[in-house]
Steps between C-alpha positions, in 0.01 A plus 500: 500500500600838368248702303561480125170641370453875461188715526355488148592134459325424829182684404480327162553156655225556757255629236572217255473243779166633621360520146602143418357367826177694443467367146560145621246539781233606249592217258594747229844350435481162671698351786839609363419857603584408857864526393438866591584397856869503402526865386270605784721341766826620344356852489383488861829361633717718267714197418519299178710181498530515119656847525760357739587220257525744208691763699229763447387766745241776449518628857655848543845507663381674817234235577716186465 
């Protein structure tokens, strides 16, 4: 797996994932908030399968 997620994209994914999981844990948004696991994991592993399918890459050239 090559990295295809850059710095700012990674930070936003981790923040959104943590917020969604936190809201789900406090029953603010319901059980669907646990979908935040997906952006959290893609941010932590710096790899997004959807980006591969769409041919996208936000990772800088020197870090690939």
